[in-house]
N, C-alpha and C positions, 0 to 999 in steps of 0.2 A: 279181736284184740280181746282178751280177758280183762274186767275189771274185777278186782278183789273187794269190793266193799267193804273194806276195815274201817271201824269207825274210830274217831279220834282218841279217845281212849285208848282203841289199840295200839294206833300207831304211836301214842304215848309209851304206853308199854314195852314197845319196841325200841323206841329211844332211850329208855330205860337200861334194858338188859344192854346196851352200847354202852350207857354210860359205866353200869356197875362192871362191865366186863374190863373197860378199862382203867377205873380203879385196882382190879385185880393184876391187870397187866402191869400198873405203876408198881406193886407191892413186890411182884416174882421178878421184873426187870433185871434190878441188880444181881439177885440172887442165881439167874439163870448165868449170867454171865462167868460167874464164878464155876460153874461145873462146864459150860461148854465154848466159852469163851467170846469175848466181844461182836467179833466178826459173823459167825457163826447166828447167836442172837439176833442179830441186826437181818441176817438173810432169813431166820425162822418167823419173825415178827412180821416182815414185809411179805414174806409168802402167804402167811396166814391171812392178812390184808388182802394181799391180791385176790386171794381164792375167794373170799367172801364177796368180790364184785359182782359175781356170776350168781348170788341169790336172789336178785329181785327180778330177774330176765327170765329165771327158771321157775320164780312162785307161780307165774299164772299160765303155763302152758297146761294143757288139756290133759295131760295125764297124772299131774302134779294132785295127791290126793290131799296134801297138807300145807299150803303156800304160808300160813304163819309158821310154823315149826322151819320151813326153808330160811324166809325172812328173818326169822328169830334168831337162828343158827349164825347167818350170815351177820348179822348185828352183833353177834357173841363176837365171833372170829374177827370182824373190823375194828370193834373197840379193844380185845386184848391183843391184837396182833398189831394194830398201829400204834399204841403205846408202848410196847415193848422195844417195837422200831425206833419210834422217834425219840424216846429215852437215851439209847443207847446211839443212835447215831449223831445226836447232838453232843453226847459226852467224847465220843469219838473225834469228832470234827473240832470241838474246842479243846480237846489234850492235842490234835496236831497242830494248831493254828497260834501263831505266838498272839500274844494277849493284846497287843497295840494293833495287830490286824482283825480280832474278832470281830467288832463292829463293821468293817468293810467287807469280809467274806460273810457274815452273816447279810449285808445290805447286798451284796452281787449276787447270793444264793437265790434271796428272798425276790428279785429284782428278774432274774431269769425263769424262776417257778411263776410269777404272778404276769410277767408279759406275754406267756404262751397261752394262759386261760382263756383270754379272748378269741384266739386263732380255735382253741379246742371248742369253745363255744360254738364258734360258727361253724367249725367241721360236724359237732355234733347235732345241731339245727339242720344243717344240710342232709345229713344224715338218715337223720329223724323223720325228714319229709320225704325221702328217696326212698328207703328201703323200711319203715317204719321202725316204731321206737323200741320192741323189742330187740330187732335186730341192731340196731344200734349200739343199745347197753350190752349187748353180747361182744360187738365190737370192740366196743370200751373197755372190756374185760379184757379180752384177747391181750388188746396193745398193751393194757397194765400189766400183764402176765408177762410179755415180752418184754417189757422195759425192765422186769424183776430179773430175767436172766443175764442183761447187761451186766447188773451188779454182781449175780450170783457168777459170772465169768471173769471177775475183775479181782484184784488182790484181796478183797475183803473177806474171803474165804478163810484166808492164813492166819488173820490177825485174830490172836487170842488174848491180849493184853494191853492196855492202856499204856502209852508210853512212861515211863518212871517219872520226867517230869511233869507229866500231869497227876501222879498220885497226891492223896490230899497231904497237907503239910500240918 
């Protein structure tokens, strides 16, 4: 396994790229909806984030000449894409959910997400031991991209506008 030997300062710089990209994503999240519609923007943001997940396992491959560029690009895509996705999916979910159900809906969603984390960690640990860390990271990226396909083939593609009831008053 290749070790990249990044200094703490370099790791901090990569994290800063993610943060700066997230700010940029937040600035354009609403404007992108005006041009593409909320469903396509949710898919676009999610796809950028999912693709970013392959950057870390790709960075240390033998034929890779610029691991820092690969990881920084992945960090940029992750921060930008996830923010665009998150801002718009939360907006859509809140627009579609009755006010009195928002807390329960959000709680149920978070419960399901956080309950699967220990299972994912256990599977990741097992795979890391069985097939190696890089292979496990690739498996995780592929599973994540496959989960994006579920969203892609859902009705979200056709959603262009928030429901009229959700428009600002």
